Every structure is written in structure tokens, then in C-alpha cells.
C-alpha positions in Angstrom: 96.0 145.2 110.6 96.6 148.8 109.5 96.1 149.8 105.9 99.5 151.5 106.0 101.0 147.9 106.5 98.8 146.6 103.7 100.2 149.3 101.4 103.8 148.4 102.3 103.1 144.8 101.2 101.1 146.0 98.1 104.2 147.8 96.8 105.6 144.3 96.0 102.5 143.1 94.1 103.7 144.4 90.8 100.2 145.5 89.8 100.1 148.1 87.0 97.3 150.3 85.7 96.8 151.9 82.4 95.7 155.2 84.0 96.1 156.8 87.4 93.4 158.7 89.3 94.5 162.2 89.8 93.5 162.1 93.5 91.7 158.9 94.3 91.1 159.6 97.9 90.7 162.9 99.7 92.7 161.8 102.7 95.7 160.7 100.6 97.4 163.9 99.3 99.7 163.8 96.3 102.7 164.1 98.5 101.9 161.1 100.6 104.5 158.4 100.6 102.0 155.7 99.5 100.3 157.9 96.9 101.7 156.0 93.8 100.9 152.6 95.2 97.4 153.6 96.2 96.8 155.1 92.8 97.9 152.0 91.0 95.8 149.6 93.2 92.7 151.9 93.0 92.9 152.2 89.2 93.3 148.4 88.9 90.2 147.9 91.0 92.0 146.1 93.8 91.2 148.6 96.6 88.3 150.8 97.2 87.6 153.7 99.6 84.5 154.6 101.5 81.4 156.4 100.3 82.9 159.8 101.3 85.9 159.3 99.0 88.2 158.6 101.9 90.8 155.8 102.3 91.2 155.8 106.1 94.6 154.3 106.0 95.0 154.3 109.8 91.9 152.2 110.4 92.4 148.5 111.5 91.2 146.0 108.8 89.4 142.7 109.4 90.9 139.5 108.0 87.8 139.3 105.7 88.5 142.8 104.3 92.1 141.8 103.7 91.0 138.6 101.9 88.9 140.7 99.6 91.9 142.7 98.5 94.0 139.5 98.0 91.2 138.0 96.0 91.0 141.0 93.6 94.8 141.0 93.3 94.7 137.3 92.4 92.1 138.0 89.7 94.5 140.6 88.2 97.3 138.1 88.0 99.4 139.5 90.9 101.9 137.2 92.6 100.5 137.0 96.2 101.1 133.4 97.1 102.2 134.2 100.7 99.2 136.4 101.3 96.9 133.8 99.7 98.3 131.1 102.0 97.8 133.3 105.1 94.2 134.1 104.2 93.3 130.7 102.7 90.2 130.1 105.0 88.8 133.5 104.2 89.4 133.1 100.5 87.7 129.8 100.6 84.7 131.4 102.2 84.7 133.9 99.4 84.7 131.0 96.9 88.1 132.0 95.5 90.3 129.2 94.1 93.9 129.9 94.8 96.3 128.3 92.3 99.2 128.2 94.6 97.2 126.5 97.3 95.8 124.0 94.8 99.2 123.2 93.6 100.2 122.5 97.2 97.2 120.3 97.8 98.2 118.3 94.7 101.1 117.1 96.8 98.7 114.6 98.3 96.6 112.4 96.0 93.7 110.5 97.4 92.3 107.4 95.6 90.1 104.6 96.7 88.5 101.2 96.1 85.2 99.7 97.2 84.5 96.0 96.9 81.5 93.9 97.7 81.8 90.1 97.5 79.6 87.1 98.1 81.2 83.6 98.2 79.8 80.1 98.7 82.2 77.3 99.8 81.7 73.6 100.1 84.4 71.4 101.8 84.1 67.7 101.4 86.2 65.5 103.7 86.7 62.1 102.0 84.8 59.4 103.7 83.5 62.0 106.2 81.4 65.1 106.7 80.6 67.9 104.3 81.0 71.5 105.5 79.2 74.4 103.8 80.0 78.0 104.4 79.5 81.4 102.8 80.9 85.0 103.2 79.2 88.3 102.5 81.5 91.3 102.9 82.1 95.0 102.1 85.7 96.3 101.9 86.7 99.9 101.5 90.3 101.1 100.9 91.5 104.7 100.9 95.0 105.4 99.5 97.0 108.6 100.3 100.0 109.3 98.1 102.1 112.3 99.3 104.9 113.8 97.2 108.0 114.2 99.3 110.2 115.4 96.5 110.9 114.7 92.8 112.2 111.2 93.7 110.2 110.1 96.7 106.5 109.5 97.7 104.9 108.5 100.9 102.0 106.1 100.6 99.4 105.1 103.3 96.3 103.1 103.1 93.3 102.8 105.5 91.0 99.8 105.2 87.5 99.1 106.5 85.8 95.7 106.4 82.2 95.0 107.2 81.2 91.4 107.6 77.5 91.0 106.6 77.4 87.2 106.9 75.4 87.1 110.1 73.1 90.0 109.0 73.8 91.8 112.2 75.9 94.6 110.7 78.2 95.0 113.7 81.1 92.9 112.6 83.6 95.3 111.2 87.0 96.8 111.6 89.1 99.7 110.4 92.9 99.8 110.4 95.9 101.6 108.9 97.2 98.8 106.7 99.9 100.4 104.6 102.6 103.0 105.4 105.8 103.2 103.3 108.2 105.3 101.3 108.8 104.7 97.6 111.4 106.3 95.5 114.8 106.1 93.8 118.3 106.1 94.9 120.4 106.7 91.8 119.1 104.1 89.4 117.7 101.8 92.2 114.0 101.6 93.0 113.3 101.4 96.8 110.2 100.5 98.8 110.5 100.6 102.6 107.9 100.2 105.3 104.7 98.1 105.4 103.6 97.5 101.8 102.0 95.1 99.4 104.3 92.2 98.6 104.1 89.1 96.4 106.4 86.2 95.7 106.1 83.6 93.0 103.5 85.8 91.2 101.3 85.6 94.3 101.3 81.8 94.3 103.9 81.6 97.1 103.1 84.7 99.1 100.5 87.4 98.6 99.9 89.8 101.4 102.0 92.5 103.1 105.5 92.8 104.5 107.4 95.0 107.0 110.7 95.7 105.5 112.6 96.9 102.4 112.6 95.9 98.8 115.0 97.1 96.1 115.3 96.6 92.4 117.6 97.7 89.6 117.6 97.5 85.9 115.3 97.6 82.8 115.3 94.6 80.5 117.5 92.7 83.0 116.2 93.5 86.5 117.8 92.4 89.8 115.8 92.6 93.0 116.3 91.8 96.7 114.3 92.2 99.9 114.5 91.7 103.7 111.8 91.9 106.3 109.0 90.4 108.3 105.9 88.7 106.9 103.0 90.8 108.0 99.9 88.9 109.3 97.2 88.5 106.7 93.5 88.6 107.3 93.2 85.1 108.7 95.8 85.6 111.3 98.9 83.3 110.9 100.9 81.8 108.1 99.7 78.3 108.7 102.4 75.8 107.8 103.8 73.7 110.6 105.4 70.8 108.6 103.7 68.2 110.7 100.1 67.0 110.5 96.7 68.3 109.4 95.2 70.3 112.3 98.6 71.1 113.8 99.5 74.3 115.6 99.3 77.5 113.6 102.7 79.2 113.1 104.2 82.2 111.4 107.7 83.0 110.3 109.5 85.9 112.0 111.5 87.0 109.0 112.1 86.3 105.3 114.6 87.4 102.6 115.3 86.7 99.0 116.3 87.9 95.6 115.5 87.5 92.0 116.8 88.1 88.5 114.3 88.8 85.7 114.6 89.4 82.0 112.0 91.0 79.7 112.2 91.5 76.0 109.2 92.2 73.8 106.4 89.7 74.6 108.6 87.4 76.6 109.6 87.5 80.3 111.6 85.1 82.5 112.3 85.3 86.3 114.4 83.2 88.6 114.1 83.6 92.4 115.1 82.2 95.8 113.1 83.0 98.9 113.9 82.0 102.5 111.3 82.0 105.4 113.0 81.7 108.8 112.5 81.5 112.6 108.9 80.1 112.9 106.9 81.1 116.0 103.7 79.4 117.3 100.5 81.4 117.9 101.2 81.4 121.7 104.5 83.3 121.1 106.8 80.4 121.7 109.5 79.5 119.1 108.4 76.6 116.9 111.6 74.7 117.2 110.3 71.7 115.3 109.5 73.8 112.2 112.4 74.1 109.8 113.2 77.1 107.8 111.7 77.0 104.3 113.7 77.9 101.3 111.9 78.1 97.9 113.4 78.1 94.5 111.2 79.2 91.6 111.4 79.8 87.8 108.7 81.7 86.0 108.1 82.3 82.2 105.5 84.6 80.6 104.5 85.2 77.0 101.9 87.6 75.6 100.3 86.7 72.2 98.3 89.9 72.2 94.9 89.2 73.6 96.1 85.9 75.1 98.6 85.9 77.9 100.3 82.7 79.2 102.2 82.2 82.5 103.9 79.2 84.0 105.8 78.9 87.2 107.7 76.0 88.8 108.5 76.1 92.6 110.5 73.7 94.8 110.6 73.9 98.6 113.4 72.4 100.8 111.0 71.4 103.7 111.0 67.8 104.8 107.3 67.6 105.9 105.2 64.6 106.6 101.4 64.4 106.5 99.4 62.2 109.0 96.1 61.0 107.5 94.0 58.4 109.4 97.1 57.2 111.2 99.1 56.8 108.0 102.2 59.1 107.8 103.2 60.1 104.2 106.0 62.1 102.8 104.6 65.1 101.0 105.7 66.5 97.7 107.8 69.6 97.8 107.3 70.6 94.1 104.7 73.0 92.7 103.5 74.0 89.2 101.0 76.7 88.3 99.9 77.5 84.8 97.7 80.5 83.8 96.0 81.5 80.6 94.0 84.8 80.2 92.1 86.1 77.2 91.2 89.8 76.9 91.5 92.3 79.6 88.8 94.1 81.7 89.9 97.7 81.8 88.1 99.8 84.4 88.2 102.8 82.2 86.6 101.0 79.2 83.0 100.1 79.5 82.3 96.7 78.0 85.9 95.4 78.2 86.1 91.8 79.6 88.4 88.9 80.2 88.3 85.2 80.8 91.0 83.2 82.6 91.8 79.6 83.6 94.4 78.4 86.0 95.8 75.0 86.9 97.4 74.3 90.3 99.6 71.5 91.6 101.4 72.8 94.6 103.3 70.8 97.2 103.9 71.6 100.9 106.1 74.7 101.4 105.3 76.1 97.9 102.6 78.4 99.3 102.8 80.3 102.5 100.1 83.0 102.3 98.1 82.1 99.2 95.3 84.7 99.5 93.4 83.6 96.4 89.6 83.5 96.8 89.6 79.7 96.9 90.3 77.4 99.8 94.0 76.6 99.2 95.0 77.3 102.8 92.8 74.3 103.9 95.6 72.1 102.5 98.6 73.9 103.8 100.0 70.8 105.5 99.7 68.5 102.5 99.6 70.6 99.3 96.8 70.8 96.8 95.9 70.5 93.1 93.0 71.7 91.0 91.9 74.6 88.8 90.1 77.9 88.7 88.0 79.8 86.1 87.6 83.6 86.2 85.7 86.2 84.3 85.5 90.0 84.6 83.4 92.6 82.9 83.5 96.5 83.1 79.8 97.3 83.6 80.4 101.0 84.0 83.4 103.3 84.1 85.5 102.3 87.2 83.1 99.5 88.0 84.2 95.9 87.3 82.1 92.8 88.1 83.8 89.4 88.5 83.0 85.8 89.1 85.4 83.0 90.0 85.1 79.2 90.4 87.7 77.1 92.3 87.8 73.3 92.4 90.7 72.1 94.6 91.6 69.0 96.5 94.3 67.9 99.0 97.2 66.0 97.4 97.3 63.3 100.1 93.9 63.3 101.8 91.9 63.9 98.6 89.6 66.2 100.6 87.8 68.6 98.2 87.1 72.3 98.4 84.8 74.1 95.9 84.2 77.9 96.0 82.1 80.2 93.9 83.1 83.8 94.4 81.4 86.9 93.0 82.4 90.6 93.4 81.9 94.1 92.3 84.9 96.4 92.5 84.5 100.2 92.3 87.5 102.5 92.0 87.7 106.2 92.5 
């Protein structure tokens, strides 16, 4: 690149100097077309000549030399964003922080979460055997949030899991688990793609979906969604409406809507969700599995440090449970009551909470219940029981937790008890 070209661009820098050198370089006479620009830049300390007081404007410059000029111009407050972008690598090597480039890099925000957990599970089959199991896993999640414009963001998430249960250290996987757009169309909030999704405050469905979700309103909020239930960690959504140990199935699609109302410390939500077109794990249509429609009503109240939550669910499935040759009609109603005291805030060391939860959920009122207890063991009969949880922020962005689940089948009376412990680190 010739210095004459550099000077042509330098004329647009807007750099001023309090004093001009009478003749800064011997090879740039006063009548030269670039004399004024060279004088200003030299007086401001942005360009320098050679030891023999020459400028050598016809000499080709290296990119590194040009980056040095850009760096000095930036230090003087000159507007050289385009040049800074062009020589970004060279400026980085010089240790120069470029505000315009940093602003551009802020378009993508990277956050993450690391979780270690250990869990012990005991499953008692009434009048039968006892099964004991444990899990020992590491999970890492990296989130990327890219700003598309003032109204829309793109969000992606990569997850890695390492199963340390067998002490081999080779059982792991990494996959791209989330990819969606989130933004507003007028006054409507829209999420579209593969994203986190909950129904019934996570008691009915708590994993991912492929589809679109929209909501509108403030105190009174109306929402709707349509899409496909995404497979969760264990594989299939395991409700077949027949007998314990039946074929695993998943629903091909679901849709629903809700109306919510919030004022002060009180909240109320009414919803209807429909799961349709069940498919067996071999790809065949599960023609004997009926669509599942679930109606729910939820109420919340916050007393300050104490928060209460209650939800009632009713499924329209007509399922029967076969236990030891005896076929029983299973309940289609569900109730979950939650109470939490305090609140473990990752940014506040020493903050803590304690929670208790009562479950009594019939068949069809939980499809993908990904709580840390063994609810999915009772997917064909329903379950009841309770859980106790506690969390403590042990250091900034480091929260330790322990959970106890004591559940049993509503018809078989089989029991499942789980002790779960975890450390969650966010960054």
C-alpha cells in the first residue's frame, strides 16, 4: 500500500494539531498536494518519517506499519472505524483495544453453566425385589445470544454431559441442544425454533420443543403454541395408556393455549394442552394410544419470603393399569402444591432457600416430568408423594443444592426414593 493512498484516506480523519511543522519532511515540499495533511498528522504524532527526515511517500507500506498509524489515530480520538476493522488482527497483536470492534463483539453474548450431581435411588417393588441405583454426572452448557436487531435475538446452546457412574470416563456426549429466535412483533412476544418449554409449571411437561410460542399482554397475558415435543434425555415420552412395562411411545405434535392474570403478589393461570399422534419407538403409529388433552388451573401467592403455588390438572385419557393380572381404571386427576421459603441468589453469598412439594398426579397429567426424582417410573399408573429441597449460595455464582424425593405408584404402591445433590456454577 503506498503512502500517497494512506494520505488520501488520512484527509478524512479529522485530526487537528495546535501547531504545524514548517517543513516536517525534506521530501515533502510546501507546494505538495498532501503537505497540509502530512503536517497535521505529523504534528499530532500519528505519522513519523525516517531518520534522515524523509517521508518516502512512494514506498509500499506493510500492514503492520499501517496498523501502527491507525492505532495512533485511535489514541487521538479519530473516527477510523473502517480502518480499524480492516486491520483488526494487526491491532490486536499491538495490544490495541478498538472500541468499534468491541461494540460489534458485544452483539454476541456468551454465558454458561456447569453442574455436577450425585444421586442415589432406591426402587421398592411391593411384595418383590428392591433395585438400587446411583448416578454421577457432569453437565456443561454454553449459551450464545446474538443480537439480530433492536427487537430480535438468536439464541443457541451447546451441551456436554459426562457420565462418571462407571468410573471409566468415556461415557459422554456433546450436542447442539437449543437454536431459536426470540423477539417481538408489535406487542406480541415470539419464540420460534428448538427452545426450552414447560407446561403446568413443569409438572406436565418440562424439556424442549420444536415449534413456535407466542404471548401477548401484561397483567392479563394470553399465550399459544404449536410444535413437536423434542426428545428428552431418557429418549421417549413414555405414556402408552395400557400397562406397566408397555411399549415406549412419544407424541408427534402438541398445541395449546393459556390465559394468565397477575396483580401484585397474586397470579392465576388457566390452560389447555393437547398431545396428539403417538408413535412407538420403532417408528410405527401407536394406534391404540389416544390423544391426551390436559386442562389445568394454577394459582400463586407470594407472602414475601414465602411463596405458595398450587395447580390442578385433569387429563381426558381413558387408561387402564394391569397389576398382577388385575386391571384397574386409573385416576386422571392431578394436584401439586409447592411452598418455598427464602431464595438462593447466585449473586449473593450466603443466601438460601428451603422448599417442600406434595404430588398426587394421575395418568396423563405428566408427560415429561424431568424432576430429579423417579416420577417417570409410574407413568402408566400415576404417583403420589413429596419432595424436600434446600439450596445455598456458597460463593458468588456457585449454588449447592440437596433434594429428597419419596414417591409411590398410585395403583401398584411401588416406592421410589431418591437423594439428589448438586453444585451449579454459572458464568
